[in-house]
C-alpha positions as CSV (number, residue, x, y, z in Angstrom):
1,M,70.1,-96.3,-159.5
2,S,66.7,-94.5,-160.0
3,G,64.9,-92.4,-162.6
4,G,63.7,-92.8,-166.2
5,S,65.7,-92.8,-169.4
6,A,67.6,-89.7,-170.2
7,E,65.9,-87.3,-172.7
8,H,68.4,-84.5,-173.1
9,V,71.7,-83.3,-171.8
10,H,73.1,-80.0,-170.7
11,H,76.8,-79.5,-171.2
12,I,77.9,-76.6,-169.0
13,R,81.2,-75.4,-167.7
14,R,82.5,-74.1,-164.4
15,A,85.6,-72.1,-165.3
16,D,87.3,-74.5,-167.8
17,K,85.9,-77.7,-166.3
18,P,83.0,-79.6,-167.8
19,V,79.8,-80.4,-165.9
20,E,77.2,-82.7,-167.5
21,I,73.5,-82.6,-166.5
22,S,71.3,-85.2,-168.1
23,W,67.5,-84.9,-167.6
24,D,65.3,-87.9,-167.6
25,E,61.7,-87.9,-168.8
26,W,60.5,-86.8,-165.3
27,A,63.0,-83.8,-165.2
28,V,65.1,-85.5,-162.6
29,P,68.7,-84.4,-163.3
30,T,71.9,-86.5,-163.0
31,V,74.9,-84.2,-162.5
32,V,78.3,-85.6,-163.3
33,A,81.6,-83.7,-162.8
34,D,85.2,-84.2,-161.8
35,D,84.9,-83.0,-158.2
36,E,82.5,-82.0,-155.4
37,L,82.6,-78.3,-156.2
38,D,81.7,-78.8,-159.9
39,V,78.9,-81.2,-159.0
40,T,77.5,-78.7,-156.5
41,F,77.7,-76.0,-159.1
42,G,75.6,-78.3,-161.4
43,V,73.0,-78.8,-158.6
44,G,72.6,-75.1,-158.3
45,Y,72.3,-74.7,-162.0
46,A,69.7,-77.5,-162.2
47,Q,67.7,-76.2,-159.2
48,A,67.5,-72.8,-160.9
49,R,66.4,-74.3,-164.2
50,T,63.6,-76.1,-162.5
51,N,62.6,-73.9,-159.5
52,A,64.3,-70.5,-159.7
53,G,61.3,-68.5,-158.6
54,L,60.5,-70.6,-155.6
55,V,64.1,-70.7,-154.4
56,L,64.5,-66.9,-154.9
57,E,61.4,-66.3,-152.8
58,L,62.7,-68.5,-150.0
59,Y,66.0,-66.7,-150.0
60,G,64.3,-63.3,-149.9
61,I,62.3,-64.5,-146.9
62,A,65.5,-65.8,-145.3
63,R,67.1,-62.4,-145.6
64,G,64.2,-60.9,-143.8
65,C,63.5,-58.4,-146.6
66,A,60.9,-60.2,-148.7
67,A,58.3,-57.5,-148.0
68,A,60.7,-54.8,-149.3
69,L,61.2,-56.8,-152.5
70,W,57.6,-58.1,-153.2
71,G,55.1,-56.3,-151.0
72,A,52.9,-56.6,-147.9
73,E,52.0,-60.3,-148.4
74,F,55.5,-61.1,-147.0
75,L,55.3,-58.8,-144.0
76,A,54.2,-61.6,-141.6
77,E,57.3,-63.7,-142.6
78,D,59.6,-60.7,-142.1
79,T,58.0,-59.9,-138.8
80,F,58.4,-63.5,-137.6
81,G,62.1,-63.3,-138.4
82,A,62.7,-59.9,-136.8
83,R,61.0,-60.9,-133.5
84,L,63.2,-64.0,-133.2
85,G,66.4,-62.1,-134.2
86,L,67.0,-64.5,-137.2
87,D,69.2,-62.0,-139.1
88,A,71.8,-61.8,-136.3
89,Q,71.5,-65.6,-135.8
90,S,72.1,-66.2,-139.5
91,D,75.5,-64.5,-139.0
92,V,76.2,-66.9,-136.1
93,W,75.4,-69.8,-138.3
94,F,77.3,-68.5,-141.3
95,D,80.4,-67.7,-139.3
96,A,80.4,-71.2,-137.9
97,Q,80.6,-73.0,-141.2
98,S,83.8,-74.7,-142.2
99,P,85.8,-73.5,-145.2
100,E,84.9,-76.7,-147.0
101,T,81.2,-76.2,-146.4
102,I,81.3,-72.6,-147.6
103,A,83.2,-73.5,-150.7
104,R,80.6,-76.1,-151.7
105,I,77.7,-73.7,-151.0
106,A,79.5,-70.9,-153.0
107,A,79.7,-73.3,-155.9
108,F,76.0,-74.0,-155.6
109,C,75.2,-70.3,-155.7
110,E,77.6,-69.8,-158.6
111,G,75.7,-72.4,-160.6
112,F,72.3,-71.0,-159.6
113,N,73.3,-67.5,-160.6
114,A,74.8,-68.7,-163.9
115,A,71.6,-70.4,-164.9
116,C,69.6,-67.2,-164.1
117,A,72.1,-65.1,-166.1
118,E,71.7,-67.3,-169.1
119,D,67.9,-67.2,-169.1
120,P,66.3,-63.9,-168.1
121,V,62.9,-65.7,-167.9
122,L,63.9,-67.9,-164.9
123,G,62.5,-66.7,-161.6
124,A,60.3,-64.1,-163.2
125,G,58.7,-62.0,-160.5
126,R,61.4,-62.9,-158.0
127,R,64.6,-62.0,-159.7
128,E,65.0,-59.0,-157.4
129,A,66.7,-61.5,-155.0
130,L,69.5,-62.1,-157.5
131,P,72.4,-62.8,-157.1
132,V,72.2,-65.4,-154.4
133,T,75.0,-65.8,-151.9
134,P,76.2,-68.5,-149.5
135,R,74.8,-66.5,-146.6
136,D,71.3,-66.8,-148.2
137,V,71.7,-70.6,-148.2
138,V,72.8,-70.8,-144.6
139,A,70.1,-68.3,-143.5
140,H,67.5,-70.4,-145.3
141,A,68.7,-73.6,-143.6
142,L,68.4,-71.9,-140.2
143,R,64.9,-70.7,-141.0
144,V,63.9,-74.2,-142.0
145,F,65.1,-75.6,-138.7
146,V,63.4,-72.8,-136.8
147,R,60.1,-73.4,-138.6
148,F,60.2,-77.1,-137.8
149,S,61.1,-76.3,-134.2
150,T,58.1,-73.8,-133.8
151,V,55.5,-76.5,-134.7
152,D,53.3,-75.7,-131.6
153,A,50.1,-77.7,-131.7
154,T,48.9,-76.3,-128.3
155,G,49.7,-72.7,-129.1
156,R,52.1,-72.2,-126.2
157,A,54.0,-69.5,-128.1
158,F,53.0,-69.7,-131.8
159,A,49.6,-70.1,-133.6
160,P,48.9,-73.8,-134.1
161,D,46.9,-73.1,-137.2
162,A,50.0,-71.9,-138.9
163,F,52.1,-75.0,-138.2
164,V,50.1,-78.1,-137.1
165,D,49.8,-79.2,-140.7
166,A,53.5,-78.7,-141.3
167,A,55.2,-82.0,-141.0
168,G,54.9,-85.8,-140.9
169,S,56.5,-88.8,-142.5
170,N,56.9,-92.6,-142.5
171,G,60.0,-94.8,-142.8
172,W,60.7,-98.5,-142.8
173,A,63.9,-100.6,-143.0
174,V,64.1,-104.4,-143.3
175,S,67.4,-106.2,-142.7
176,G,69.0,-108.6,-145.1
177,R,68.1,-111.5,-142.8
178,L,64.4,-110.7,-142.8
179,S,64.2,-109.6,-146.5
180,S,63.2,-112.2,-149.0
181,T,66.0,-111.0,-151.2
182,G,68.7,-111.6,-148.7
183,N,69.6,-107.9,-148.8
184,A,68.3,-104.9,-146.8
185,Q,65.4,-102.8,-148.0
186,L,64.4,-99.2,-147.1
187,I,61.4,-97.1,-147.9
188,I,61.9,-93.3,-147.6
189,N,58.5,-91.5,-147.3
190,P,58.4,-87.9,-146.0
191,H,55.0,-86.2,-145.8
192,L,55.1,-82.5,-146.0
193,G,53.3,-79.6,-147.6
194,W,53.5,-79.4,-151.4
195,Q,54.7,-75.8,-151.5
196,G,57.3,-73.4,-150.0
197,Y,60.2,-74.6,-147.9
198,H,58.6,-78.1,-147.6
199,R,58.9,-78.8,-151.3
200,W,61.6,-81.4,-152.3
201,F,64.0,-81.3,-155.3
202,E,65.2,-84.7,-156.6
203,V,68.7,-85.1,-158.1
204,R,71.5,-87.6,-158.6
205,T,75.1,-86.4,-158.3
206,V,78.2,-88.3,-159.4
207,H,81.8,-87.4,-159.0
208,P,84.9,-89.6,-158.0
209,G,84.3,-90.8,-154.4
210,R,80.6,-89.9,-154.3
211,D,77.5,-91.3,-156.1
212,F,74.3,-90.2,-154.4
213,H,70.6,-90.1,-155.5
214,G,68.2,-88.3,-153.3
215,A,66.1,-85.3,-152.5
216,Q,66.8,-82.0,-150.8
217,L,64.4,-79.4,-149.4
218,M,64.2,-76.6,-151.9
219,G,67.0,-74.0,-151.6
220,L,69.4,-76.4,-149.8
221,P,72.6,-77.2,-151.7
222,W,72.8,-81.0,-151.5
223,Q,70.6,-84.0,-150.7
224,N,69.1,-84.5,-147.2
225,I,67.8,-88.0,-147.8
226,G,68.5,-90.7,-150.4
227,Y,71.0,-93.5,-151.2
228,S,74.4,-94.4,-152.4
229,P,75.8,-97.8,-153.4
230,A,76.7,-98.3,-149.7
231,V,74.0,-96.8,-147.6
232,A,70.5,-95.2,-147.6
233,W,68.5,-93.2,-145.2
234,G,65.3,-91.2,-144.8
235,H,64.0,-88.8,-142.2
236,T,60.8,-88.5,-140.3
237,V,60.0,-85.6,-138.0
238,N,60.6,-86.5,-134.3
239,P,59.0,-85.1,-131.1
240,V,62.4,-83.8,-129.7
241,P,61.5,-81.0,-127.3
242,N,63.6,-78.2,-128.9
243,L,61.1,-75.5,-128.1
244,T,60.9,-74.4,-124.4
245,V,58.4,-71.7,-123.6
246,Y,58.5,-69.5,-120.4
247,E,55.6,-67.4,-119.2
248,L,56.8,-64.0,-118.1
249,D,55.5,-61.4,-115.7
250,L,56.0,-58.3,-117.7
251,V,55.5,-54.9,-116.1
252,D,56.7,-51.6,-117.6
253,G,59.4,-53.2,-119.8
254,T,60.7,-55.5,-117.0
255,Y,60.2,-59.1,-116.1
256,L,60.6,-61.0,-112.9
257,F,63.5,-63.5,-112.7
258,D,65.1,-65.0,-109.6
259,G,63.4,-62.6,-107.2
260,E,64.3,-59.4,-109.0
261,R,63.0,-57.4,-111.9
262,R,65.2,-57.2,-115.0
263,P,64.8,-54.9,-118.0
264,V,63.6,-56.4,-121.3
265,T,66.3,-55.9,-124.0
266,T,64.9,-54.4,-127.2
267,V,66.0,-53.9,-130.8
268,E,64.0,-51.9,-133.3
269,H,63.7,-53.3,-136.8
270,R,62.4,-51.2,-139.7
271,I,60.8,-53.4,-142.3
272,E,60.4,-51.8,-145.7
273,V,57.3,-52.8,-147.7
274,A,57.2,-52.4,-151.5
275,G,54.2,-50.3,-152.5
276,G,53.3,-49.6,-148.9
277,A,54.3,-48.0,-145.6
278,A,57.3,-49.3,-143.7
279,A,56.6,-51.2,-140.5
280,T,58.6,-51.1,-137.2
281,V,59.0,-54.4,-135.3
282,T,60.4,-54.6,-131.8
283,E,62.6,-57.6,-131.0
284,R,62.3,-58.2,-127.3
285,R,64.5,-60.5,-125.3
286,S,64.7,-61.8,-121.7
287,V,67.5,-64.0,-120.2
288,H,65.6,-67.0,-121.7
289,G,65.5,-65.8,-125.3
290,P,63.2,-63.9,-127.7
291,I,59.9,-62.7,-126.3
292,V,56.7,-63.2,-128.4
293,T,53.0,-62.7,-127.8
294,A,51.3,-66.1,-127.8
295,P,47.9,-66.6,-129.5
296,D,46.0,-66.2,-126.2
297,G,47.8,-62.9,-125.5
298,A,50.3,-64.2,-123.0
299,E,53.8,-62.8,-123.1
300,V,56.2,-65.7,-123.3
301,A,59.9,-66.2,-124.0
302,V,61.2,-69.0,-126.2
303,R,64.4,-71.0,-126.1
304,M,65.2,-73.2,-129.1
305,A,67.8,-76.0,-128.8
306,G,69.6,-76.7,-132.0
307,S,68.8,-73.5,-133.8
308,L,68.8,-70.4,-131.6
309,H,70.5,-71.8,-128.5
310,H,73.4,-74.3,-128.7
311,P,72.8,-74.2,-132.5
312,A,73.7,-77.3,-134.5
313,T,75.6,-75.2,-137.1
314,S,77.3,-78.2,-138.7
315,A,74.0,-79.8,-139.9
316,L,74.6,-79.0,-143.6
317,E,78.1,-80.4,-143.5
318,G,76.7,-83.4,-141.6
319,W,74.2,-84.2,-144.4
320,W,77.1,-84.1,-146.9
321,R,79.3,-86.4,-144.9
322,M,76.4,-88.8,-144.2
323,S,76.1,-89.3,-148.0
324,R,79.7,-90.7,-148.0
325,A,79.2,-93.1,-145.2
326,G,80.1,-96.8,-145.8
327,G,77.2,-98.2,-143.7
328,V,74.6,-97.5,-141.0
329,A,77.0,-97.6,-138.1
330,E,79.3,-95.0,-139.8
331,L,76.2,-93.0,-140.8
332,F,75.2,-92.7,-137.1
333,A,78.8,-91.8,-136.0
334,I,78.9,-89.0,-138.6
335,H,75.6,-87.7,-137.4
336,D,76.8,-87.7,-133.8
337,A,79.8,-85.6,-134.8
338,S,77.7,-83.1,-136.9
339,P,74.2,-83.5,-135.5
340,L,70.9,-82.4,-136.9
341,P,68.6,-80.3,-134.7
342,L,65.7,-82.7,-135.1
343,F,64.3,-85.6,-137.2
344,N,64.7,-89.4,-137.0
345,V,67.0,-91.3,-139.3
346,I,65.8,-94.6,-140.7
347,A,68.6,-96.4,-142.5
348,A,69.9,-99.5,-144.3
349,D,73.1,-100.5,-146.0
350,S,74.6,-102.8,-148.6
351,A,75.9,-105.2,-145.9
352,G,72.3,-106.0,-144.7
353,S,72.3,-103.8,-141.6
354,I,69.5,-101.5,-140.6
355,G,69.0,-98.9,-137.9
356,A,67.0,-96.0,-136.5
357,L,68.4,-92.9,-134.7
358,Y,66.7,-90.1,-132.8
359,C,68.3,-86.8,-133.9
360,G,68.7,-83.6,-131.9
361,T,70.4,-82.2,-128.9
362,P,67.5,-81.5,-126.5
363,P,67.9,-79.4,-123.3
364,V,69.3,-80.8,-120.1
365,L,66.7,-80.2,-117.3
366,P,67.3,-82.6,-114.4
367,G,64.1,-84.0,-113.0
368,A,61.9,-82.7,-115.8
369,S,59.7,-84.9,-117.9
370,H,58.8,-84.6,-121.6
371,A,55.4,-83.4,-120.5
372,D,56.9,-80.6,-118.5
373,L,58.6,-79.3,-121.6
374,Q,55.2,-79.3,-123.5
375,R,53.7,-76.7,-121.1
376,R,54.6,-73.1,-120.3
377,L,57.3,-73.0,-117.6
378,P,57.5,-70.3,-114.9
379,G,59.8,-67.7,-116.3
380,H,60.6,-66.3,-112.9
381,D,62.1,-69.6,-111.6
382,P,65.8,-70.0,-112.6
383,T,65.7,-73.8,-112.0
384,W,63.8,-74.1,-115.3
385,L,66.3,-72.2,-117.3
386,W,68.5,-74.7,-119.1
387,D,72.0,-73.8,-120.4
388,A,73.2,-77.2,-121.6
389,V,72.0,-79.8,-124.1
390,H,72.3,-83.5,-124.3
391,P,75.0,-84.7,-126.8
392,A,73.7,-86.3,-130.0
393,S,75.6,-89.5,-129.1
394,S,73.3,-90.0,-126.0
395,M,70.1,-90.1,-128.1
396,P,68.1,-93.3,-128.6
397,R,69.0,-95.5,-131.4
398,V,68.8,-99.1,-132.5
399,L,71.1,-101.0,-134.8
400,D,70.3,-104.5,-136.3
401,P,67.5,-105.4,-133.9
402,E,66.7,-109.1,-133.6
403,C,63.2,-108.8,-135.2
404,G,64.8,-107.6,-138.4
405,W,62.9,-104.3,-138.9
406,V,62.8,-100.7,-137.8
407,Q,60.0,-98.2,-138.5
408,N,58.8,-94.7,-137.5
409,C,55.6,-92.7,-138.2
410,N,56.6,-89.6,-136.2
411,E,55.9,-91.3,-132.8
412,T,58.1,-91.7,-129.8
413,P,61.5,-93.5,-130.5
414,W,60.8,-96.2,-128.1
415,L,58.6,-97.9,-130.8
416,Y,61.3,-98.0,-133.5
417,T,61.3,-101.8,-133.3
418,D,60.0,-104.8,-131.3
419,P,60.3,-105.2,-128.5
420,P,60.2,-101.5,-127.7
421,L,63.3,-99.7,-126.5
422,D,63.6,-99.1,-122.7
423,P,63.0,-95.4,-122.0
424,S,64.7,-95.8,-118.6
425,E,68.1,-96.0,-120.3
426,Y,67.8,-92.4,-121.6
427,P,67.0,-89.0,-120.0
428,A,63.4,-88.7,-119.1
429,S,62.6,-85.4,-120.9
430,I,63.9,-86.1,-124.4
431,A,60.8,-88.0,-125.8
432,P,57.2,-88.7,-125.1
433,S,56.1,-91.7,-123.1
434,V,56.1,-95.1,-124.8
435,W,52.3,-94.9,-124.4
436,T,52.0,-91.6,-126.3
437,I,50.8,-92.0,-129.9
438,D,49.0,-89.1,-131.6
439,D,47.5,-91.0,-134.5
440,L,47.1,-94.6,-135.7
441,R,49.9,-94.8,-138.3
442,P,52.3,-96.4,-135.8
443,H,49.8,-99.1,-135.0
444,A,49.0,-99.7,-138.7
445,S,52.7,-99.9,-139.4
446,R,53.8,-102.1,-136.5
447,G,50.7,-104.3,-136.9
448,Q,52.0,-105.4,-140.4
449,L,55.6,-106.0,-139.1
450,V,55.4,-107.7,-135.8
451,G,56.0,-111.4,-136.0
452,R,57.0,-111.5,-139.7
453,E,59.5,-114.1,-140.8
454,R,60.0,-112.8,-144.3
455,I,59.2,-109.6,-146.1
456,T,59.2,-109.3,-149.9
457,P,59.8,-106.1,-151.8
458,D,56.2,-106.1,-153.0
459,E,55.0,-106.5,-149.4
460,L,57.1,-103.6,-148.1
461,L,55.9,-101.3,-150.9
462,G,52.3,-102.5,-150.2
463,L,52.8,-101.5,-146.5
464,K,53.7,-98.0,-147.6
465,Y,50.7,-97.8,-149.9
466,T,48.2,-99.0,-147.3
467,T,44.9,-97.3,-147.8
468,R,42.8,-99.2,-145.3
469,A,41.6,-97.1,-142.4
470,L,42.7,-99.0,-139.3
471,L,40.4,-96.8,-137.1
472,A,37.4,-98.2,-139.0
473,D,38.4,-101.7,-138.2
474,L,38.7,-100.8,-134.5
475,V,35.5,-98.8,-134.0
476,L,33.1,-98.9,-136.9
477,D,31.1,-102.0,-136.0
478,D,30.5,-100.7,-132.4
479,L,29.7,-97.2,-133.7
480,L,27.2,-98.4,-136.3
481,A,25.5,-100.7,-133.8
482,A,25.1,-97.8,-131.4
483,A,23.7,-95.6,-134.3
484,A,21.3,-98.2,-135.5
485,G,17.7,-97.2,-135.1
486,R,18.5,-93.5,-135.1
487,E,16.3,-92.3,-138.0
488,D,18.3,-89.1,-138.6
489,L,21.4,-91.3,-139.0
490,R,19.9,-94.1,-141.1
491,A,21.5,-92.9,-144.3
492,A,24.9,-92.4,-142.7
493,V,24.8,-95.9,-141.2
494,E,23.9,-97.3,-144.7
495,V,26.8,-95.5,-146.3
496,L,29.4,-96.5,-143.7
497,T,28.1,-100.1,-143.7
498,A,28.7,-100.3,-147.4
499,W,32.0,-98.4,-147.3
500,D,35.1,-100.6,-148.1
501,R,37.1,-99.0,-145.2
502,H,39.7,-97.7,-147.7
503,C,40.5,-94.3,-149.1
504,H,40.7,-95.2,-152.8
505,H,39.7,-92.4,-155.1
506,D,36.3,-94.1,-155.4
507,S,35.8,-95.3,-151.8
508,G,32.3,-93.9,-151.1
509,G,31.9,-93.0,-147.4
510,Y,35.6,-92.2,-146.6
511,L,35.0,-88.5,-146.3
512,L,32.2,-89.0,-143.8
513,F,34.3,-91.2,-141.6
514,L,37.3,-88.9,-142.0
515,L,35.2,-86.0,-140.6
516,W,34.2,-88.2,-137.7
517,G,37.8,-89.1,-137.0
518,L,39.1,-85.5,-137.3
519,R,36.6,-84.5,-134.6
520,I,37.9,-87.0,-132.1
521,V,41.6,-87.1,-133.0
522,A,42.7,-85.7,-129.6
523,Q,41.0,-88.7,-127.9
524,I,43.4,-91.0,-129.6
525,A,46.4,-89.5,-127.8
526,D,44.8,-89.3,-124.4
527,H,43.4,-92.9,-124.6
528,T,39.8,-91.8,-124.1
529,L,38.6,-92.9,-127.5
530,L,39.9,-96.5,-127.5
531,E,40.8,-98.9,-124.7
532,R,44.4,-98.7,-123.9
533,P,46.5,-101.6,-125.3
534,A,47.7,-104.3,-123.0
535,E,51.4,-103.4,-123.7
536,P,53.3,-100.6,-125.3
537,G,53.0,-100.6,-129.1
538,G,50.1,-103.0,-128.9
539,M,46.8,-102.5,-130.8
540,P,44.3,-100.3,-128.9
541,G,40.5,-100.8,-128.8
542,P,37.6,-101.3,-128.8
543,L,35.6,-98.0,-128.8
544,R,35.2,-96.8,-125.2
545,D,32.0,-94.8,-125.5
546,P,29.9,-95.6,-128.6
547,A,27.1,-93.3,-127.5
548,S,29.3,-90.2,-127.6
549,G,30.7,-91.4,-130.9
550,V,27.2,-91.3,-132.3
551,E,26.9,-87.6,-131.4
552,V,30.2,-87.0,-133.2
553,L,28.8,-88.9,-136.3
554,R,25.8,-86.6,-136.2
555,A,28.1,-83.6,-136.3
556,A,30.0,-85.1,-139.2
557,V,26.8,-85.6,-141.1
558,D,25.9,-82.0,-140.6
559,T,29.3,-80.9,-141.8
560,M,28.9,-82.9,-145.0
561,A,25.5,-81.3,-145.6
562,G,27.1,-77.8,-145.0
563,L,29.7,-78.6,-147.6
564,G,27.0,-79.6,-150.0
565,L,28.4,-83.1,-150.3
566,P,26.6,-86.5,-150.5
567,L,27.2,-88.8,-147.5
568,D,28.8,-91.3,-149.8
569,A,31.3,-88.9,-151.3
570,S,34.8,-90.2,-152.0
571,I,38.1,-88.4,-151.9
572,G,38.3,-88.6,-155.7
573,Q,35.0,-86.8,-156.1
574,V,36.1,-83.7,-154.2
575,L,39.8,-83.3,-155.0
576,T,41.8,-83.6,-158.2
577,L,45.6,-83.8,-158.5
578,G,47.3,-82.2,-161.5
579,S,45.6,-80.3,-164.2
580,G,44.4,-80.7,-167.8
581,E,45.1,-84.1,-169.4
582,H,47.3,-85.1,-166.5
583,A,44.6,-84.6,-163.8
584,V,43.7,-87.6,-161.8
585,P,41.2,-88.1,-158.9
586,A,42.8,-87.8,-155.5
587,D,43.7,-91.1,-153.7
588,G,45.0,-91.7,-150.2
589,G,44.0,-90.7,-146.8
590,S,44.7,-89.4,-143.3
591,G,47.1,-90.8,-140.7
592,V,44.6,-90.0,-138.1
593,L,42.7,-93.0,-139.4
594,G,45.8,-95.2,-139.6
595,V,46.2,-94.8,-143.4
596,L,49.8,-95.0,-144.6
597,K,49.3,-93.6,-148.1
598,S,49.2,-90.0,-147.0
599,L,46.9,-87.3,-148.3
600,E,45.7,-84.9,-145.6
601,I,42.8,-82.5,-146.3
602,T,40.8,-80.0,-144.5
603,A,37.1,-79.1,-145.1
604,G,35.7,-75.6,-144.4
605,A,33.6,-72.9,-145.9
606,S,35.7,-72.8,-149.0
607,G,35.4,-76.5,-149.6
608,V,37.9,-79.3,-149.4
609,R,41.6,-78.3,-149.5
610,L,44.8,-80.3,-149.6
611,L,47.1,-79.8,-146.6
612,L,50.0,-82.2,-147.2
613,G,50.7,-85.7,-148.2
614,D,53.2,-88.1,-149.7
615,T,56.1,-86.3,-151.3
616,W,59.3,-88.2,-152.3
617,I,58.9,-91.9,-152.1
618,S,61.9,-94.2,-152.6
619,H,62.1,-98.0,-152.3
620,V,65.8,-98.9,-152.0
621,R,66.7,-102.6,-152.4
622,F,70.4,-103.4,-152.0
623,G,72.0,-106.2,-153.8
624,G,71.7,-105.2,-157.5
625,E,74.5,-105.9,-159.9
626,H,75.1,-102.2,-160.5
627,G,74.2,-100.9,-157.1
628,P,70.8,-100.5,-155.3
629,L,67.7,-101.5,-157.2
630,A,65.9,-98.3,-156.3
631,R,62.6,-96.9,-157.6
632,S,61.4,-93.5,-156.6
633,L,58.5,-91.0,-157.1
634,L,58.1,-87.3,-156.4
635,V,54.4,-87.0,-156.3
636,Y,54.0,-83.4,-157.5
637,G,57.0,-83.5,-159.8
638,N,60.4,-81.8,-159.9
639,T,59.6,-78.5,-161.5
640,T,57.8,-75.2,-160.9
641,E,59.4,-73.0,-163.6
642,P,57.3,-72.6,-166.8
643,S,60.5,-72.9,-168.8
644,A,61.9,-75.9,-167.0
645,P,62.9,-79.1,-168.9
646,P,59.9,-81.1,-169.9
647,A,58.6,-83.6,-167.4
648,R,56.0,-86.3,-167.3
649,S,53.4,-86.1,-164.6
650,Q,53.9,-88.5,-161.7
651,Y,50.4,-88.2,-160.2
652,A,49.0,-91.1,-162.1
653,L,51.8,-93.4,-160.9
654,W,51.1,-92.4,-157.3
655,G,47.4,-92.9,-157.7
656,A,48.0,-96.4,-159.0
657,D,50.3,-97.3,-156.0
658,R,53.4,-97.5,-158.2
659,L,56.8,-95.9,-158.5
660,R,58.7,-94.7,-161.6
661,P,60.5,-97.4,-163.6
662,Q,64.2,-98.0,-162.9
663,R,66.7,-96.5,-165.2
664,S,67.6,-98.5,-168.3
665,D,71.3,-97.8,-167.7
666,G,71.4,-100.0,-164.6
667,R,72.2,-97.2,-162.2
């Protein structure tokens, strides 16, 4: 399957049973053992060898006592958890796990603790969290789902600047009928931050009955995405409306609900702080759920489907069982029985089938629209208080569409394929309108797929590595024509005229156009920037108001000057990936502009800073003699521990639009 040639091998034992961990030149481990418990033990051991400090920090946060262990810098995380009651909810999740799930998680923890006991250098500065326990793993999983569910771009309950840069992703699958190879292809391409709970760990695990190569979010015990000889899938973040926000009328510790005032329920939490004074945090609750103070000062209650309310507690077990599916149809059936709280699934299998599935169990609110669930609802009105969720089996999906492809770039599920799905066949509130697209990635993706009669492996990988800014093709000619003759913009017009409309490391003018695009991104979603397409999923454009675009260009020029950057600066001039001899100029760009090779940045007083980008990329091609012909890449690498197994840098491969070579052993 994937990886590079093995460099060295660890032979460890769990009780009296052997576990083999072979590390390739990229420090991607292959764990081989006799059963699932021994394999999961090996995964815990390998994750500690490569990332012990990061995992221990995540578990300390999940316990809600990171500040007590490591100081005031973790007080905000502990406060977040206390206000939402995550410690008690972690008990709910833990108690709901099956004995089989707990046994596997316990084996993972056993392996992690064993590695840390062998090497006292592992996790230096975070070893106070040892030993780790199954409850730590489950509490961390819950926190991951809560963090994804509290992405709140409009600040209804949570600060948008804390979360809006938290998630993205692309995914494509091509059927055996459309693929030039005669076998299905899949590209897995999550975009997340490159640190903390967003960071991925890549591993292959082999035991009788299961052979799976994939990636798992750091601190989780087994893979969340990846491929087996039979099936492969990736995730993208979906717009499922898990977070419902209610505005409350609070007076003297009471709130109005259904015509009467009810007392707010409170619990006091004492948060110890290493090296400082303890803090007291009050957890407040209404009939709706936890009460928080929104960024604008409003007192609101939050209700979270899938994590805090009607929790999808079998999600971890669902990921494990999905890895043993025999095909896409079975994969979807397993998910429906053990659903995830969110995400899309983009999948393919060895029989040539493909599919896309909208995960989650969103709230049942008859008569409500998705837009209703994106605003604050009146907390006094009981008709808005939901107490049931839609079953996972009722969520949108497509299996083997006639066009031969599925795709998703975080947009509404109605655009998984062509023609679009019919929203009228599903509850109105579960997803945005078919017209709602927040950036241009879906248009860039669909534009290269619609009408295709064949897609080669190189063409599919080329789609993923698209660096051309679609927005420039839609607006730049009109924008430059409107700016012509403006003396103060003459240099900017010259730069953008010469720009190649890509975001290669040396594409001069990209940063200037990016700053223009970031200032008008909201106008993409509300169709005030570009003319609305003739049909759902069609290409928008042209530019509606070139004159106002000129004023935005003037502001972008001023921003470049404030940053001390020349107007023709490229991304590679202002940002470097890696360090020392492995450093390479940054390459890639923003989904706002319709770029599919993801590298999102922000520019401020401190200069240009990386937000998120491509993480694990895997191109899975079924039909190989020994299983899938899969090539992968983890952009930032698989290790954070100084004493981790040696690893070659992967930045240069990503910069060159390549993936790692396949293994020489044919796996």
